GUKOLVEX-46216 format. One line per 3 residues: number of its first residue (from 1); for each residue x, y, z of C-alpha. Coordinates in Angstrom, 3 decimals. Layout:
% GUKOLVEX-46216
NUM> X Y Z  ... $
% end
This chain:
% GUKOLVEX-46216
1> -8.677 -0.909 -24.282  -9.874 -0.403 -20.699  -8.097 2.951 -20.484 $
4> -9.773 4.184 -23.675  -13.157 3.205 -22.176  -12.318 5.089 -18.970 $
7> -11.326 8.184 -20.938  -14.466 7.937 -23.034  -16.912 7.771 -20.126 $
10> -15.117 9.861 -17.504  -17.512 12.797 -17.525  -19.222 14.868 -14.847 $
13> -22.322 13.138 -13.518  -24.559 12.718 -10.465  -24.059 10.044 -7.793 $
16> -27.833 9.386 -7.803  -28.660 9.326 -4.134  -31.946 10.689 -5.467 $
19> -33.904 11.251 -8.641  -34.458 13.979 -9.585  -31.011 15.154 -8.501 $
22> -30.927 18.308 -6.388  -29.901 20.731 -9.193  -32.991 19.638 -11.137 $
25> -35.551 20.029 -8.399  -38.565 22.104 -9.460  -38.322 24.821 -6.823 $
28> -41.026 27.025 -8.297  -43.830 24.514 -7.774  -42.584 23.400 -4.354 $
31> -44.040 24.613 -1.059  -43.756 23.591 2.572  -47.439 22.670 2.609 $
34> -47.016 20.377 -0.410  -44.078 18.735 1.310  -46.059 18.165 4.503 $
37> -48.956 16.709 2.525  -46.702 14.268 0.646  -45.056 13.220 3.909 $
40> -48.355 12.643 5.717  -49.633 10.500 2.825  -46.465 8.439 2.698 $
43> -46.273 8.030 6.481  -49.843 6.713 6.582  -49.042 4.231 3.808 $
46> -45.806 2.872 5.232  -45.165 3.480 8.944  -46.985 0.403 10.266 $
49> -45.622 -1.798 7.443  -41.945 -0.908 7.362  -41.287 1.984 9.745 $
52> -39.327 5.108 8.829  -35.697 6.215 8.643  -34.135 9.149 10.466 $
55> -30.985 10.980 9.450  -29.647 13.515 11.957  -26.988 15.952 10.791 $
58> -24.519 17.024 13.480  -22.439 19.698 11.723  -19.665 20.638 14.148 $
61> -15.987 19.776 13.634  -12.947 20.963 15.558  -10.838 21.256 12.392 $
64> -11.401 21.441 8.643  -10.667 18.413 6.437  -9.899 19.846 3.009 $
67> -11.289 16.869 1.068  -14.754 17.233 2.611  -17.764 18.569 0.713 $
70> -20.224 18.229 3.617  -22.042 21.025 5.421  -20.111 21.778 8.617 $
73> -19.242 24.458 11.176  -15.655 24.558 12.445  -15.360 25.376 16.147 $
76> -13.615 24.224 19.312  -16.386 25.689 21.482  -18.412 22.787 22.843 $
79> -21.058 25.051 24.360  -22.735 24.822 20.928  -23.808 21.238 21.627 $
82> -26.847 21.674 23.886  -28.545 24.472 21.889  -28.191 22.434 18.715 $
85> -29.603 19.257 20.247  -32.547 21.202 21.663  -33.193 22.622 18.190 $
88> -33.111 19.179 16.558  -35.598 17.853 19.104  -37.821 20.870 18.470 $
91> -37.755 20.079 14.733  -38.602 16.440 15.470  -41.590 17.534 17.550 $
94> -42.852 19.675 14.659  -42.819 16.565 12.489  -44.482 14.478 15.187 $
97> -47.398 16.947 15.161  -48.130 15.891 11.560  -48.575 12.197 12.365 $
100> -51.586 10.386 13.792  -49.533 7.555 15.305  -46.113 6.990 16.825 $
103> -43.322 6.654 14.258  -41.630 3.259 14.176  -37.976 3.958 13.548 $
106> -36.261 1.258 11.527  -33.085 3.105 10.575  -31.334 5.930 12.361 $
109> -28.029 7.443 11.302  -25.949 10.206 12.863  -23.863 11.998 10.253 $
112> -21.861 15.165 10.054  -19.731 17.019 10.555  -18.368 14.969 13.373 $
115> -21.049 13.290 15.509  -18.405 12.382 18.090  -17.700 16.111 18.524 $
118> -20.703 15.857 20.873  -20.256 14.469 24.373  -21.667 11.010 25.134 $
121> -24.127 12.642 27.561  -25.479 14.987 24.899  -25.787 12.199 22.343 $
124> -27.785 10.182 24.862  -30.043 13.193 25.472  -30.606 13.457 21.718 $
127> -31.522 9.796 21.206  -33.674 9.642 24.343  -35.499 12.753 23.134 $
130> -36.180 11.147 19.745  -37.719 8.075 21.393  -39.877 9.926 23.882 $
133> -42.589 9.756 21.211  -41.355 7.005 18.874  -40.694 3.281 19.027 $
136> -37.852 1.117 17.762  -38.622 -1.347 14.985  -37.908 -4.953 15.944 $
139> -35.161 -5.279 13.326  -33.800 -1.737 13.554  -30.371 -0.639 12.377 $
142> -28.843 2.386 14.114  -25.461 3.692 13.010  -23.150 6.660 13.389 $
145> -20.027 8.136 11.859  -17.128 8.184 14.276  -13.849 10.080 14.049 $
148> -11.075 7.632 15.045  -9.209 10.379 16.898  -12.023 11.327 19.264 $
151> -14.411 8.359 19.477  -14.114 7.196 23.061  -15.238 4.076 24.861 $
154> -17.926 6.270 26.486  -19.259 7.350 23.070  -19.464 3.759 21.903 $
157> -21.012 2.441 25.117  -23.672 5.154 25.418  -24.813 4.679 21.823 $
160> -24.692 0.902 22.142  -26.936 1.114 25.195  -29.609 3.006 23.195 $
163> -29.601 0.541 20.305  -26.670 1.337 18.003  -24.868 -1.667 16.529 $
166> -23.030 -0.159 13.561  -20.280 2.456 13.399  -18.256 3.718 10.431 $
169> -14.871 5.373 10.771  -13.446 7.815 8.248  -9.974 6.528 7.385 $
172> -9.443 8.046 3.907  -5.718 7.105 3.566  -2.940 6.123 6.000 $
175> -0.127 7.921 4.183  1.174 10.945 6.080  1.731 13.089 2.967 $
178> -1.859 12.538 1.849  -3.170 13.101 5.371  -1.341 16.431 5.611 $
181> -2.748 17.551 2.256  -6.330 16.814 3.344  -5.714 18.062 6.897 $
184> -6.742 14.763 8.456  -3.923 13.361 10.574  -4.899 10.064 12.208 $
187> -2.399 7.278 12.843  -3.269 3.656 12.173  -3.106 3.047 15.933 $
190> -6.076 5.378 16.480  -8.206 3.530 13.929  -7.156 0.196 15.428 $
193> -8.091 1.367 18.923  -11.506 2.671 17.830  -12.259 -0.480 15.807 $
196> -11.300 -2.852 18.614  -13.233 -0.829 21.195  -16.408 -1.106 19.118 $
199> -16.057 -4.851 18.785  -15.236 -5.276 22.453  -18.452 -3.451 23.391 $
202> -20.535 -5.564 21.013  -20.982 -3.664 17.730  -21.870 -6.156 15.022 $
205> -20.812 -4.019 12.041  -17.723 -1.827 11.979  -17.107 0.044 8.730 $
208> -14.175 2.000 7.343  -14.370 4.728 4.703  -11.424 4.823 2.288 $
211> -10.990 7.326 -0.539  -8.983 7.030 -3.746  -8.078 9.924 -6.029 $
214> -6.851 12.153 -3.171  -4.119 14.771 -3.646  -0.591 13.323 -3.834 $
217> -2.026 9.809 -3.514  -0.085 7.145 -5.401  -0.950 3.578 -6.324 $
220> 1.371 2.407 -3.549  -0.471 4.554 -0.996  -3.765 2.846 -1.845 $
223> -2.140 -0.590 -1.610  -0.665 0.238 1.800  -4.015 1.546 3.072 $
226> -5.845 -1.591 1.908  -3.180 -3.863 3.451  -3.497 -2.069 6.799 $
229> -7.277 -2.206 6.505  -7.112 -5.976 6.041  -5.361 -6.225 9.412 $
232> -8.455 -4.803 11.136  -11.001 -6.654 8.953  -13.889 -4.167 9.046 $
235> -17.257 -5.729 8.258  -17.939 -3.285 5.447  -16.003 -0.702 3.479 $
238> -16.922 2.375 1.539  -14.218 2.721 -1.126  -15.040 6.110 -2.576 $
241> -13.770 8.091 -5.497  -12.759 11.532 -4.226  -15.345 14.028 -5.465 $
244> -13.445 17.200 -6.380  -16.068 19.955 -6.319  -14.220 23.117 -5.174 $
247> -16.866 25.349 -6.749  -19.293 24.461 -3.963  -19.135 27.425 -1.614 $
250> -17.403 26.854 1.677  -16.505 23.194 1.236  -12.804 23.761 1.933 $
253> -11.486 22.022 -1.205  -9.014 24.811 -1.863  -6.028 23.482 0.089 $
256> -4.370 21.958 -2.996  -4.279 22.420 -6.762  -5.947 20.330 -9.457 $
259> -2.433 19.335 -10.586  -1.914 17.626 -7.207  -4.694 15.122 -7.949 $
262> -4.074 11.732 -9.595  -4.784 11.541 -13.324  -7.941 9.701 -14.406 $
265> -5.711 6.803 -15.514  -4.000 6.569 -12.109  -7.298 7.046 -10.280 $
268> -8.824 4.141 -12.187  -5.780 1.985 -11.405  -6.166 2.851 -7.715 $
271> -9.733 1.581 -7.787  -8.847 -1.613 -9.649  -5.988 -2.567 -7.329 $
274> -8.105 -1.772 -4.274  -10.977 -3.882 -5.555  -8.610 -6.761 -6.350 $
277> -6.975 -6.702 -2.911  -10.356 -6.558 -1.171  -11.725 -9.478 -3.208 $
280> -8.697 -11.575 -2.258  -9.644 -11.402 1.432  -13.356 -12.033 1.092 $
283> -14.964 -8.632 0.442  -17.835 -8.519 -2.041  -18.683 -5.451 -4.085 $
286> -22.056 -3.978 -3.137  -23.648 -1.557 -5.575  -21.308 1.342 -6.275 $
289> -18.300 2.087 -4.009  -19.215 -0.374 -1.232  -17.784 -3.710 -0.109 $
292> -18.815 -6.107 2.660  -18.088 -9.530 4.078  -20.770 -12.192 3.787 $
295> -21.998 -11.836 7.391  -22.688 -8.093 7.109  -26.274 -6.906 6.626 $
298> -25.300 -4.950 3.494  -24.171 -8.135 1.739  -27.231 -10.019 2.958 $
301> -29.527 -7.295 1.619  -27.837 -7.413 -1.783  -28.257 -11.194 -1.925 $
304> -31.938 -10.970 -0.986  -32.665 -8.103 -3.395  -33.473 -5.640 -0.594 $
307> -30.535 -3.266 -1.056  -31.728 0.342 -1.056  -30.158 3.710 -1.808 $
310> -31.129 7.132 -0.516  -29.488 10.278 0.829  -27.771 8.163 3.500 $
313> -26.134 6.117 0.720  -26.695 2.364 0.507  -28.855 0.891 3.244 $
316> -29.659 -2.712 4.129  -33.424 -2.210 3.938  -35.944 0.129 2.428 $
319> -38.243 2.616 4.099  -40.570 4.786 2.088  -40.105 7.716 4.485 $
322> -36.776 9.210 5.473  -36.812 12.333 7.638  -33.685 14.444 7.845 $
325> -33.204 16.532 10.978  -30.635 19.291 11.457  -29.099 21.904 9.185 $
328> -28.875 21.007 5.472  -30.539 17.597 6.010  -32.622 16.215 3.174 $
331> -35.894 14.357 3.715  -37.613 11.944 1.356  -41.296 10.987 1.359 $
334> -40.873 8.988 -1.877  -43.329 11.413 -3.456  -41.228 14.458 -2.595 $
337> -37.926 15.775 -1.267  -37.175 18.682 1.023  -33.951 20.205 2.281 $
340> -33.373 22.209 5.439  -31.641 25.580 5.511  -27.865 25.271 5.612 $
343> -27.096 28.081 8.023  -27.344 27.270 11.747  -28.636 30.702 12.746 $
346> -31.421 30.563 10.137  -32.252 27.050 11.317  -32.660 28.287 14.900 $
349> -34.747 31.311 13.846  -37.278 29.226 11.892  -37.654 26.747 14.729 $
352> -38.273 29.569 17.208  -41.240 30.489 15.008  -42.483 26.850 15.004 $
355> -41.668 26.469 11.302  -40.149 23.271 9.901  -36.871 24.742 8.567 $
358> -37.196 23.667 4.936  -35.975 26.052 2.246  -36.264 24.056 -0.977 $
361> -37.590 20.804 -2.353  -39.269 18.927 -5.173  -42.591 17.125 -5.572 $
364> -42.273 14.196 -7.974  -44.644 13.830 -10.920  -45.627 10.502 -12.491 $
367> -42.680 10.507 -14.897  -40.251 11.271 -12.072  -41.551 8.319 -10.069 $
370> -41.026 5.884 -12.952  -37.514 7.145 -13.725  -36.670 7.067 -10.018 $
373> -37.461 3.360 -9.855  -35.290 2.601 -12.894  -32.337 4.499 -11.462 $
376> -32.790 2.843 -8.073  -32.820 -0.581 -9.776  -29.640 0.208 -11.669 $
379> -27.793 1.611 -8.646  -28.779 -1.277 -6.354  -28.995 -4.265 -8.718 $
382> -27.159 -3.168 -11.899  -30.245 -3.998 -13.944  -33.775 -2.799 -14.585 $
385> -36.837 -4.027 -16.442  -40.127 -2.820 -17.844  -43.251 -4.020 -19.561 $
388> -46.068 -2.177 -21.311  -47.911 -1.626 -18.062  -45.012 -1.398 -15.590 $
391> -42.151 1.104 -15.730  -42.527 1.765 -19.441  -42.323 5.467 -20.308 $
394> -42.658 7.410 -23.528  -38.979 8.352 -23.883  -37.660 4.827 -23.249 $
397> -36.795 4.152 -26.944  -34.605 7.282 -26.957  -32.904 6.140 -23.740 $
400> -32.150 2.725 -25.248  -30.764 4.388 -28.382  -28.369 6.397 -26.218 $
403> -27.206 3.212 -24.507  -26.397 1.385 -27.771  -22.815 2.620 -27.748 $
406> -22.305 1.371 -24.205  -23.708 -1.969 -25.367  -21.188 -1.985 -28.223 $
409> -18.470 -1.403 -25.638  -19.797 -4.518 -23.797  -20.676 -2.496 -20.709 $
412> -24.304 -3.658 -20.707  -26.804 -5.844 -22.523  -30.152 -4.600 -23.819 $
415> -32.892 -7.203 -24.169  -36.543 -6.877 -25.183  -37.596 -5.455 -21.818 $
418> -34.481 -5.448 -19.638  -31.080 -3.837 -19.288  -28.280 -5.462 -17.316 $
421> -24.772 -4.154 -16.763  -21.850 -6.513 -17.323  -19.118 -6.974 -14.734 $
424> -16.982 -4.687 -16.875  -19.770 -2.116 -17.003  -20.524 -1.846 -13.280 $
427> -18.014 0.964 -12.622  -19.924 2.972 -15.258  -23.345 2.650 -13.619 $
430> -23.586 6.429 -13.145  -23.229 6.874 -16.909  -26.052 4.391 -17.537 $
433> -28.274 6.228 -15.074  -27.538 9.494 -16.870  -29.175 8.097 -20.009 $
436> -32.374 7.552 -17.968  -32.118 11.008 -16.377  -34.653 12.803 -18.557 $
439> -34.263 16.110 -16.740  -30.524 16.095 -17.356  -31.058 15.114 -20.993 $
442> -33.539 17.928 -21.560  -31.403 20.594 -19.941  -27.680 20.010 -19.988 $
445> -25.925 22.237 -17.419  -23.889 25.159 -18.720  -21.367 24.736 -15.892 $
448> -20.011 21.752 -13.982  -22.444 20.665 -11.270  -21.212 17.183 -10.473 $
451> -18.014 15.258 -9.794  -16.451 13.064 -12.479  -17.978 9.606 -12.854 $
454> -14.672 7.701 -12.819 $
% end
């Protein structure tokens, strides 16, 4: 029965780090001036109340991981570090010119690429430069993505000294055959060393990223990876479904064939066994793809109803404003989105001309804002609600009609003014969100844009 449900709902769909999703942004009505205006409005509404979030994209990697769909530049030349950091700080200063008070930074995340490609000294220069004209929120959460092979004690200490308390390490899978296929060789000993170093220095949350559905990955491989992970007891885990999107230009997902990937049936079994093993040792499922122990801030935020989701994934608290710095970064003012150019040379050229390097975006209308809240509720709490004067929208009856079949399959329950997913239905939350996605419903894509939902 479960397998027939998986087959039925395993379709291409968004991961809903935003609504509208990027392919449905209205580019024609977007402009840089509209983006600035929406950001200024939102900053004035929220900075003193909750602070803002910063995401900084550091795109350089020394080698290509063939499972990765992120924007990156492969190089072993470390002389690229200083020019890039100077450019990011120039972009930050252009944003600072828009604000009438110092930003209060509540969340800061360094992503990539490989942030630990950069030297500890250059990372310190970057963070110090950010806080020359900003302040840290009292309950801030600063985090970075570390590569277990090159994250040194110096990296961890320097970032700890400037306020970082959370690090996540990309593990993916410990099996050598899988690692060779995805071009990511990292022994368990390297992950153990990096994890223990972080704890020794004082990091309060160490996370591991594990992926199922990778090429040549078997059910036994996932079991072995989870068992080894339990030895290190990370505070939180991202247990992701591999997103196979080789049609995205330049993402490197051409190092293996579709036939090398696990079947949907095997992929689902990998998730179920992983979830079972994690539950046995005290990990709780958080939203979609995430697990945490009870002392981690992600679990605490879920329990208190403060779990949030944005382009950084799940976060322990909400900020209305998220500014993305660096190539390809996406910013969110709540009322609008913008994305930076993806090419480093274009990024530098625009900054030389004192132009915020945005190349596309979307300004949300009233309908977008209502749908966004429903999708955020579903992704963070597996339920949503409405009344005649709050979150009701004209197309809601059609949405509920679409969801009737999922209700018949006992994946969710529809009440007079609420929807709540069942335990069985939680893995299908993306499918539920797709019913609310009016832009997707009105214009189905004529080619595959998204990864499979299961």
